[in-house]
C-alpha positions, 0 to 999 in steps of 0.5 A: 330898267335904268341901265337900259334907258341910258342909251335911249336918253343919250342917243334918242335919234338912234332908237326913237322913230321920230315923226313923219306925219303919215297915216301909217304912223298914226295907225302904228301909234294908235295900235301901240296905245291900244296894245298897252291898254290891252296888256294892262287889262290882261295883267289886272284880270290875271292878277285879280282872278288869281287873288280871288281863286288861288286859296293862298296858292293851294289851288291850281288856277284854270279859269278866267284868263288862265283857261286860254293861256298858262301865263296871262301876266307875261302875255300882258307884259309882252303886249305892253312892251310891243305897244311901247315899241309901236308908239315911240321906237323904230321897227327894229327895236321890236326884235330887241324887245322880243329877244330880251323878253324871251331871255328874261321870262323863259327861265322864270316860266320854266321855273314856275312850271317845275314848281307847279308840277311838283305841287299838282302832279296830276292836275298840272300835266293835264292842264298843260296838255289843254292850255298853251303856254303864252299865246292863246288859240284864236279858235278857243277865244272865238268859242268862249265869251270874252267875260269868261277869259277876261273877267274884270272888276274895277276894284282890281285896278286900284293897286295897278292904276298908279303904274298904269297911268305913269307908263301911259304918261311917259309914253305919251310925253315921249311921243308928244315931244317928238312931234312938237320938237320937230314942229309937227303940231298938226300931226300931234293934234291929229294923233292926240284925237285918235289916241283919245278916241282909242282911250274912250273905247278901251275904258268903255269896254273895261266898264262893260267887262266889269258889268258882265263879270259882276253879272256872271259872278252873281248868277254863279253865286245863286 
């Protein structure tokens, strides 16, 4: 990560988008911010659900986020990366990110699939035939209740909150720096308003998911 950041530090104008103050850029930044938070929520949901249901890796996880994609944590990383690109980088950086992501994680995914096939020779092939590798089916998302495939507990965020806040702080600092350095204070304030509204909406949805997840767990326990 450090080596990858060096070109950006020394040649920021090549990679960073700069500011135009346009409504289109405000929309890109806002969507990027939402993608980052969504990716973090997906990762937390996948990791927390797996920790509670894997029985020390002796059970094949097929519920929660794992019922819509086989690799929800990697989907979360993809969402976070694309969100960062939308917020601060030029459009062609998305192509570089997707290429690097593919090269970095495709081998990991195949290695994990091979291991799971050996551990669960009957269950895993059946699971693979029903659930896509990384991109969920829209029709399946619509059919299921969101609390089924994106369960959330506030306690699951405790271990992740430090890295989540650090990433958000760094991205927001870069975005704010671009606006302020170029003298676009009005654009910065406008974008800050949209980002604050997006953050409030996302936090509200997280608490609603936590409430629905707790209710679902309580009903299943009874």
